[in-house]
C-alpha positions in Angstrom: 88.9 106.5 100.4 89.3 110.2 101.5 89.7 112.8 99.0 92.8 114.8 99.3 92.9 117.7 96.8 96.1 119.1 98.3 98.1 115.7 97.5 96.9 115.3 94.1 97.6 119.0 93.2 101.2 118.4 94.7 101.7 115.2 92.8 101.0 117.1 89.6 103.4 120.1 90.4 106.0 117.6 91.5 105.7 115.6 88.2 106.1 118.9 86.3 109.1 119.9 88.3 110.8 116.6 87.9 110.9 117.1 84.3 113.5 119.8 84.5 115.2 118.1 87.4 115.4 114.7 85.5 117.2 116.7 82.8 119.7 117.8 85.4 120.2 114.3 86.6 120.5 113.1 83.0 123.3 115.7 82.4 125.2 114.6 85.5 125.8 111.2 83.8 128.0 113.0 81.2 129.8 114.6 83.9 130.5 111.2 85.6 134.4 111.6 86.2 134.0 115.2 87.3 131.4 114.1 89.8 133.6 111.3 91.0 136.6 113.6 91.3 134.6 116.3 93.2 133.2 113.6 95.5 136.8 112.0 96.4 138.2 115.6 96.8 135.4 116.1 99.5 136.2 112.8 101.5 138.6 114.3 104.1 135.6 116.4 105.4 133.7 113.3 106.2 134.4 112.2 109.8 132.2 109.0 109.5 129.9 106.9 107.3 127.6 105.2 109.8 126.7 101.6 109.3 123.2 102.0 110.7 120.7 104.8 111.0 120.8 104.2 114.7 124.4 105.2 114.8 123.8 108.2 112.7 121.3 109.2 115.2 123.6 108.6 118.1 126.3 110.6 116.5 123.8 113.5 115.8 122.6 113.2 119.5 126.0 113.4 121.0 127.3 116.0 118.3 130.3 113.9 117.2 128.2 114.5 113.9 126.6 117.6 112.7 125.5 117.0 109.0 123.7 113.9 107.7 121.8 112.9 104.7 118.9 111.1 105.8 115.1 111.0 106.1 113.0 113.2 108.1 112.2 110.5 110.5 115.9 110.9 112.0 115.2 114.6 112.5 111.8 113.9 114.1 113.2 111.2 116.6 116.2 113.6 117.7 113.7 116.4 118.1 111.6 114.3 120.3 114.6 113.6 122.3 115.0 117.4 122.7 118.0 118.0 120.5 118.0 121.4 118.5 117.9 119.9 114.8 116.3 120.9 111.6 116.1 119.6 108.0 117.4 121.8 105.3 117.8 121.3 101.6 121.0 122.9 100.1 120.1 125.5 97.4 121.5 123.1 94.7 118.6 120.9 95.5 118.1 117.6 97.0 116.8 114.1 96.0 114.3 112.2 97.9 112.5 108.8 97.2 109.1 107.8 98.1 107.2 104.8 99.4 103.8 103.5 98.4 101.2 101.1 98.9 100.2 98.8 96.0 97.9 96.0 95.2 99.3 93.6 92.9 97.5 92.3 89.9 95.9 88.9 90.8 96.0 89.6 94.3 94.4 86.7 96.3 92.3 89.2 98.5 91.9 92.3 96.7 89.1 93.5 99.0 91.2 93.2 102.2 94.1 94.9 100.3 91.8 97.9 99.2 90.5 98.2 102.6 94.0 98.1 104.1 94.9 101.0 101.6 92.0 103.1 102.7 92.6 102.6 106.2 96.2 103.6 106.1 95.4 106.7 103.7 92.6 107.7 106.1 93.3 110.4 108.6 93.3 108.1 111.5 95.6 105.4 109.8 97.9 108.1 108.5 98.3 109.5 111.8 99.3 106.1 113.1 101.6 105.8 110.5 103.2 109.3 111.0 103.9 108.5 114.7 104.9 104.8 114.4 107.0 103.2 117.0 109.7 102.5 114.5 109.8 106.1 112.9 108.1 109.4 112.7 107.5 111.0 109.3 105.1 113.5 107.6 102.3 111.9 105.7 100.2 113.1 102.9 96.7 113.3 104.5 96.8 116.7 106.2 93.8 115.7 108.3 96.1 113.2 110.2 96.8 116.2 112.5 93.5 115.9 114.0 94.7 112.4 115.6 98.3 113.6 116.5 99.4 115.4 119.7 100.3 119.1 119.2 103.9 118.4 120.0 104.1 115.7 117.2 102.4 117.9 114.9 105.0 120.5 115.6 108.0 118.0 115.3 106.6 116.7 111.9 106.0 120.3 110.8 102.5 119.2 109.6 100.8 122.2 111.0 102.7 124.5 108.6 101.9 123.4 105.0 104.1 126.5 103.8 107.2 125.0 105.6 106.5 121.8 104.1 106.1 123.2 100.7 109.2 125.3 100.8 111.1 122.3 101.8 109.8 120.2 98.9 110.0 123.0 96.3 113.8 122.3 95.7 113.6 118.3 95.9 113.5 115.8 93.0 112.3 112.2 93.1 115.2 110.0 93.1 115.5 108.2 89.6 117.4 105.1 89.2 120.3 105.9 86.7 120.5 103.4 83.7 124.1 102.8 84.9 123.4 102.4 88.6 126.3 99.9 89.1 128.9 102.4 88.3 127.3 105.1 90.7 127.3 102.2 93.4 131.0 101.4 92.7 131.9 105.0 93.2 130.1 105.1 96.6 131.8 101.8 97.6 135.1 103.2 96.7 134.5 106.4 98.4 133.4 104.9 101.4 136.8 102.7 101.5 138.9 105.8 101.4 140.3 107.1 104.6 
């Protein structure tokens, strides 16, 4: 498997940064009613809650929507179509989630699983994942740029590690709150408001 010192260092930094951010997230649980009230106060400013990612992309492309929370893949697809769009993280910070490849204990074919993980994390495999037909997204293997077209590298901002670092600097990895159902209930109630 290819070594990626940059990625290992970044993970270490994020783990340290997440400690402070997790304390902020835990503090939010104590302010549950205040958060709910503020969220509901903002509802009149929300034009639509799109049922699918495609609906969000369409709204952004035809400018019936101008702000969306969502993955960078939406921004990449819109940029690829020629739309002037950028990803920004508010000064208050943002939340992200990650996806990963895992091999389960007791896997029936561990050699094939390891080979697959090695390929997907290689520069060539990562490039194919970065510019998949279904979505486009930045990948941790910076050498993937060697297998991407220059316009793809630009759209994904993979040629500018400082820009990626600036974007990631104020993002915490999403942690599932212990009272997740209560948060889901608030969101469902918020969506039902007109």
